[in-house]
DSSP file (Angstrom, degrees, kcal/mol; ACC not computed):
  #  RESIDUE AA STRUCTURE BP1 BP2  ACC     N-H-->O    O-->H-N    N-H-->O    O-->H-N    TCO  KAPPA ALPHA  PHI   PSI    X-CA   Y-CA   Z-CA
    1    1 A M     >        0   0    0      0, 0.0     4,-1.8     0, 0.0     5,-0.2   0.000 360.0 360.0 360.0 -44.3   68.4  -29.4  -30.7
    2    2 A I  H  >  +     0   0    0      1,-0.2     4,-2.2     2,-0.2     5,-0.1   0.892 360.0  53.6 -66.5 -39.4   68.8  -30.3  -34.4
    3    3 A L  H  > S+     0   0    0      1,-0.2     4,-2.0     2,-0.2    -1,-0.2   0.899 107.1  51.8 -61.9 -41.2   72.2  -31.8  -33.7
    4    4 A T  H  > S+     0   0    0      2,-0.2     4,-2.3     1,-0.2    -1,-0.2   0.912 109.3  49.3 -62.6 -43.8   70.8  -34.0  -31.0
    5    5 A I  H  X S+     0   0    0     -4,-1.8     4,-2.5     1,-0.2    -1,-0.2   0.907 109.3  52.9 -62.5 -41.9   68.0  -35.3  -33.3
    6    6 A S  H  X S+     0   0    0     -4,-2.2     4,-1.9     1,-0.2    -1,-0.2   0.894 109.0  48.8 -61.9 -41.0   70.6  -36.0  -36.0
    7    7 A I  H  X S+     0   0    0     -4,-2.0     4,-2.1     2,-0.2    -1,-0.2   0.911 111.0  50.4 -65.5 -42.9   72.7  -38.1  -33.6
    8    8 A I  H  X S+     0   0    0     -4,-2.3     4,-2.2     1,-0.2    -2,-0.2   0.908 109.5  51.1 -61.8 -42.4   69.6  -40.1  -32.4
    9    9 A Q  H  X S+     0   0    0     -4,-2.5     4,-2.3     1,-0.2    -1,-0.2   0.894 108.6  51.5 -63.9 -39.3   68.6  -40.8  -36.0
   10   10 A N  H  X S+     0   0    0     -4,-1.9     4,-2.3     2,-0.2    -1,-0.2   0.892 109.0  50.8 -65.3 -38.5   72.1  -42.1  -36.8
   11   11 A K  H  X S+     0   0    0     -4,-2.1     4,-2.0     2,-0.2    -2,-0.2   0.915 111.5  47.8 -64.8 -41.9   72.0  -44.4  -33.8
   12   12 A N  H  X S+     0   0    0     -4,-2.2     4,-2.3     1,-0.2    -2,-0.2   0.897 111.3  50.9 -65.2 -40.0   68.6  -45.8  -34.9
   13   13 A T  H  X S+     0   0    0     -4,-2.3     4,-2.5     1,-0.2    -1,-0.2   0.904 108.5  51.9 -64.3 -40.9   69.9  -46.3  -38.4
   14   14 A D  H  X S+     0   0    0     -4,-2.3     4,-2.3     2,-0.2    -1,-0.2   0.906 109.4  49.7 -62.3 -41.2   72.9  -48.1  -37.1
   15   15 A K  H  X S+     0   0    0     -4,-2.0     4,-2.3     2,-0.2    -2,-0.2   0.918 111.3  48.7 -63.5 -43.1   70.7  -50.5  -35.1
   16   16 A K  H  X S+     0   0    0     -4,-2.3     4,-2.6     1,-0.2    -2,-0.2   0.899 110.5  51.3 -63.9 -39.5   68.5  -51.2  -38.1
   17   17 A T  H  X S+     0   0    0     -4,-2.5     4,-1.5     1,-0.2    -1,-0.2   0.896 109.0  51.2 -64.1 -39.4   71.6  -51.8  -40.2
   18   18 A E  H  X S+     0   0    0     -4,-2.3     4,-0.6     2,-0.2    -2,-0.2   0.914 111.5  47.6 -62.7 -42.5   72.8  -54.3  -37.6
   19   19 A I  H >< S+     0   0    0     -4,-2.3     3,-1.0     1,-0.2     6,-0.2   0.948 112.9  47.3 -63.6 -48.7   69.5  -56.1  -37.6
   20   20 A F  H 3< S+     0   0    0     -4,-2.6    -1,-0.2     1,-0.3    -2,-0.2   0.720 114.0  47.4 -70.4 -20.6   69.2  -56.3  -41.4
   21   21 A S  H 3< S+     0   0    0     -4,-1.5    -1,-0.3    -5,-0.2    -2,-0.2   0.492  82.9 113.7 -96.8  -3.7   72.8  -57.6  -41.7
   22   22 A H    <X  -     0   0    0     -3,-1.0     4,-2.4    -4,-0.6     3,-0.2  -0.516  68.2-136.2 -69.1 129.9   72.5  -60.2  -39.0
   23   23 A P  H  > S+     0   0    0      0, 0.0     4,-2.4     0, 0.0     5,-0.2   0.857 102.9  53.0 -57.6 -38.2   72.8  -63.7  -40.6
   24   24 A Y  H  > S+     0   0    0      2,-0.2     4,-2.2     1,-0.2     5,-0.1   0.915 111.1  46.6 -64.2 -42.1   70.0  -65.1  -38.5
   25   25 A Y  H  > S+     0   0    0     -3,-0.2     4,-2.5    -6,-0.2     5,-0.2   0.914 111.6  50.9 -65.4 -43.4   67.7  -62.3  -39.7
   26   26 A I  H  X S+     0   0    0     -4,-2.4     4,-2.2     1,-0.2    -2,-0.2   0.909 110.5  49.6 -61.5 -42.3   68.7  -62.7  -43.3
   27   27 A Q  H  X S+     0   0    0     -4,-2.4     4,-2.7    -5,-0.2    -1,-0.2   0.906 110.2  50.7 -63.3 -42.3   68.0  -66.4  -43.1
   28   28 A L  H  X S+     0   0    0     -4,-2.2     4,-2.3     2,-0.2    -2,-0.2   0.925 111.2  47.1 -61.6 -45.3   64.6  -65.9  -41.6
   29   29 A V  H  X S+     0   0    0     -4,-2.5     4,-2.1     2,-0.2    -1,-0.2   0.888 112.6  50.4 -65.1 -38.6   63.6  -63.4  -44.3
   30   30 A D  H  X S+     0   0    0     -4,-2.2     4,-2.3    -5,-0.2    -2,-0.2   0.927 111.5  47.5 -64.2 -45.0   64.9  -65.7  -47.0
   31   31 A D  H  X S+     0   0    0     -4,-2.7     4,-2.4     1,-0.2    -2,-0.2   0.858 109.2  55.3 -63.8 -34.9   62.9  -68.6  -45.5
   32   32 A L  H  X S+     0   0    0     -4,-2.3     4,-2.1     2,-0.2    -1,-0.2   0.920 109.0  46.6 -63.4 -44.1   59.8  -66.3  -45.3
   33   33 A A  H  X S+     0   0    0     -4,-2.1     4,-2.1     2,-0.2    -2,-0.2   0.899 112.7  49.7 -65.3 -41.3   60.1  -65.6  -49.0
   34   34 A K  H  X S+     0   0    0     -4,-2.3     4,-2.2     1,-0.2    -2,-0.2   0.890 110.4  50.4 -64.7 -38.9   60.6  -69.2  -49.9
   35   35 A T  H  X S+     0   0    0     -4,-2.4     4,-2.4     2,-0.2    -2,-0.2   0.887 108.3  52.5 -66.7 -38.4   57.5  -70.2  -47.8
   36   36 A K  H  X S+     0   0    0     -4,-2.1     4,-2.0     2,-0.2    -2,-0.2   0.905 110.0  48.8 -63.0 -41.2   55.4  -67.5  -49.6
   37   37 A S  H  X S+     0   0    0     -4,-2.1     4,-2.1     2,-0.2    -2,-0.2   0.896 110.0  51.7 -63.8 -40.3   56.5  -69.0  -52.9
   38   38 A A  H  X S+     0   0    0     -4,-2.2     4,-2.5     1,-0.2    -2,-0.2   0.898 107.9  52.0 -63.7 -40.1   55.6  -72.4  -51.7
   39   39 A I  H  X S+     0   0    0     -4,-2.4     4,-2.4     1,-0.2    -1,-0.2   0.911 108.6  50.9 -62.7 -41.9   52.1  -71.2  -50.6
   40   40 A D  H  X S+     0   0    0     -4,-2.0     4,-1.9     1,-0.2    -1,-0.2   0.903 111.4  47.9 -61.6 -41.0   51.6  -69.7  -54.1
   41   41 A I  H  X S+     0   0    0     -4,-2.1     4,-2.6     2,-0.2    -2,-0.2   0.903 110.4  51.4 -66.6 -41.2   52.5  -73.0  -55.7
   42   42 A I  H  X S+     0   0    0     -4,-2.5     4,-2.7     1,-0.2    -2,-0.2   0.908 108.7  51.3 -63.7 -41.4   50.2  -75.0  -53.4
   43   43 A Y  H  X S+     0   0    0     -4,-2.4     4,-2.1     2,-0.2    -1,-0.2   0.910 110.4  49.7 -60.1 -41.4   47.3  -72.6  -54.3
   44   44 A S  H  X S+     0   0    0     -4,-1.9     4,-1.2     2,-0.2    -2,-0.2   0.917 111.8  47.5 -63.5 -43.8   48.0  -73.2  -57.9
   45   45 A N  H  X S+     0   0    0     -4,-2.6     4,-0.9     1,-0.2     3,-0.3   0.892 110.1  53.5 -63.2 -39.6   48.1  -77.0  -57.4
   46   46 A F  H >< S+     0   0    0     -4,-2.7     3,-0.6     1,-0.2    -1,-0.2   0.900 106.0  52.4 -62.8 -41.2   44.9  -76.8  -55.4
   47   47 A E  H 3< S+     0   0    0     -4,-2.1    -1,-0.2     1,-0.2    -2,-0.2   0.792 115.0  42.4 -65.6 -27.1   43.1  -75.0  -58.2
   48   48 A N  H 3< S+     0   0    0     -4,-1.2    -1,-0.2    -3,-0.3    -2,-0.2   0.506  89.0 110.3 -97.3  -6.2   44.1  -77.7  -60.7
   49   49 A A    <<  +     0   0    0     -4,-0.9    -3,-0.0    -3,-0.6    -4,-0.0  -0.488  30.2 165.6 -75.4 138.5   43.4  -80.7  -58.5
   50   50 A V        +     0   0    0     -2,-0.2    -1,-0.2     1,-0.0    -4,-0.0   0.669  52.2  84.3-117.3 -39.4   40.5  -82.9  -59.5
   51   51 A D  S  > S-     0   0    0      1,-0.1     4,-2.2     2,-0.0     3,-0.3  -0.488  76.7-133.1 -71.3 133.5   41.0  -86.0  -57.4
   52   52 A P  H  > S+     0   0    0      0, 0.0     4,-2.3     0, 0.0     5,-0.2   0.840 106.8  54.0 -57.2 -34.4   39.6  -85.8  -53.9
   53   53 A D  H  > S+     0   0    0      2,-0.2     4,-2.1     1,-0.2     5,-0.1   0.892 108.8  48.2 -67.5 -38.6   42.9  -87.3  -52.4
   54   54 A L  H  > S+     0   0    0     -3,-0.3     4,-2.5     2,-0.2    -1,-0.2   0.875 109.9  52.6 -68.3 -36.7   44.9  -84.6  -54.2
   55   55 A I  H  X S+     0   0    0     -4,-2.2     4,-2.3     2,-0.2    -2,-0.2   0.933 110.2  47.9 -63.1 -45.6   42.6  -81.9  -52.9
   56   56 A D  H  X S+     0   0    0     -4,-2.3     4,-2.4     1,-0.2    -2,-0.2   0.902 110.9  51.7 -60.4 -41.3   43.0  -83.2  -49.4
   57   57 A C  H  X S+     0   0    0     -4,-2.1     4,-2.8     1,-0.2    -2,-0.2   0.915 109.6  49.1 -62.7 -43.6   46.8  -83.3  -49.9
   58   58 A C  H  X S+     0   0    0     -4,-2.5     4,-2.6     2,-0.2    -1,-0.2   0.893 110.5  50.6 -63.9 -40.0   46.8  -79.7  -51.1
   59   59 A I  H  X S+     0   0    0     -4,-2.3     4,-2.4     2,-0.2    -2,-0.2   0.924 111.9  47.7 -63.5 -43.8   44.7  -78.6  -48.1
   60   60 A Y  H  X S+     0   0    0     -4,-2.4     4,-2.1     2,-0.2    -2,-0.2   0.932 113.9  46.7 -62.0 -46.7   47.1  -80.3  -45.7
   61   61 A E  H  X S+     0   0    0     -4,-2.8     4,-2.6     1,-0.2    -2,-0.2   0.889 111.6  52.0 -63.3 -39.4   50.2  -78.8  -47.4
   62   62 A L  H  X S+     0   0    0     -4,-2.6     4,-2.6     2,-0.2     5,-0.2   0.921 109.0  49.3 -64.4 -44.4   48.6  -75.4  -47.4
   63   63 A N  H  X S+     0   0    0     -4,-2.4     4,-2.0     1,-0.2    -1,-0.2   0.917 113.1  47.5 -60.6 -43.0   47.8  -75.5  -43.7
   64   64 A A  H  X S+     0   0    0     -4,-2.1     4,-2.2     2,-0.2    -2,-0.2   0.919 113.3  47.6 -65.0 -43.6   51.4  -76.6  -42.9
   65   65 A A  H  X S+     0   0    0     -4,-2.6     4,-2.6     1,-0.2    -2,-0.2   0.883 111.0  51.4 -66.6 -38.0   52.9  -73.9  -45.1
   66   66 A Q  H  X S+     0   0    0     -4,-2.6     4,-2.4     2,-0.2    -1,-0.2   0.892 110.2  48.9 -66.0 -39.0   50.6  -71.2  -43.6
   67   67 A K  H  X S+     0   0    0     -4,-2.0     4,-2.4    -5,-0.2    -2,-0.2   0.902 111.6  49.5 -66.8 -39.8   51.7  -72.2  -40.1
   68   68 A R  H  X S+     0   0    0     -4,-2.2     4,-2.6     2,-0.2     5,-0.2   0.922 110.9  50.0 -62.9 -43.9   55.3  -72.1  -41.1
   69   69 A Y  H  X S+     0   0    0     -4,-2.6     4,-2.6     1,-0.2    -2,-0.2   0.920 111.0  48.9 -60.4 -45.0   54.8  -68.7  -42.6
   70   70 A K  H  X S+     0   0    0     -4,-2.4     4,-2.2     2,-0.2    -1,-0.2   0.912 111.7  49.6 -62.4 -42.6   53.1  -67.4  -39.5
   71   71 A F  H  X S+     0   0    0     -4,-2.4     4,-2.0     2,-0.2    -2,-0.2   0.938 113.1  45.7 -61.2 -48.6   55.9  -68.8  -37.3
   72   72 A L  H  X S+     0   0    0     -4,-2.6     4,-2.3     1,-0.2    -2,-0.2   0.890 111.4  52.7 -63.8 -40.0   58.7  -67.2  -39.4
   73   73 A L  H  X S+     0   0    0     -4,-2.6     4,-2.4    -5,-0.2    -1,-0.2   0.903 108.7  50.0 -63.0 -41.0   56.8  -63.9  -39.5
   74   74 A N  H  X S+     0   0    0     -4,-2.2     4,-2.2     2,-0.2    -1,-0.2   0.887 109.5  51.7 -64.5 -38.5   56.6  -63.9  -35.7
   75   75 A C  H  X S+     0   0    0     -4,-2.0     4,-2.0     2,-0.2    -2,-0.2   0.918 110.3  48.2 -63.0 -43.5   60.3  -64.6  -35.4
   76   76 A V  H  X S+     0   0    0     -4,-2.3     4,-2.4     1,-0.2    -2,-0.2   0.921 111.4  50.5 -63.2 -44.2   61.2  -61.7  -37.7
   77   77 A K  H  X S+     0   0    0     -4,-2.4     4,-2.5     1,-0.2    -1,-0.2   0.887 107.9  53.2 -62.7 -38.9   58.9  -59.4  -35.8
   78   78 A K  H  X S+     0   0    0     -4,-2.2     4,-1.8     2,-0.2    -1,-0.2   0.914 110.2  47.3 -63.3 -42.1   60.5  -60.4  -32.5
   79   79 A I  H  X S+     0   0    0     -4,-2.0     4,-0.8     1,-0.2    -2,-0.2   0.927 113.9  47.4 -64.9 -43.9   63.9  -59.6  -33.8
   80   80 A E  H  < S+     0   0    0     -4,-2.4     3,-0.4     1,-0.2    -2,-0.2   0.876 114.2  46.8 -65.6 -37.1   62.8  -56.3  -35.2
   81   81 A M  H  < S+     0   0    0     -4,-2.5    -1,-0.2     1,-0.2    -2,-0.2   0.779 103.9  62.0 -76.4 -26.4   61.0  -55.3  -31.9
   82   82 A S  H  <        0   0    0     -4,-1.8    -1,-0.2     1,-0.2    -2,-0.2   0.719 360.0 360.0 -73.7 -19.5   63.9  -56.3  -29.7
   83   83 A N     <        0   0    0     -4,-0.8    -1,-0.2    -3,-0.4    -2,-0.2   0.419 360.0 360.0-113.6 360.0   66.2  -53.7  -31.2
């Protein structure tokens, strides 16, 4: 019984290793991190904006970055769930 569990765990670990080493997955995670950094910068710009046009621009950029983040996160979840 213990041997069987150990074999199953090794197979699951191998699948996770395959997912995490896949170039598409690595690119998605990298883009996710870059998008998170962009969102942080946009929030900082928004806090410092005084002109109404700049405030509108920051809101527009924030909405776009949040949608991109959500899309990338869903892609990562689909890859993780498929394996």
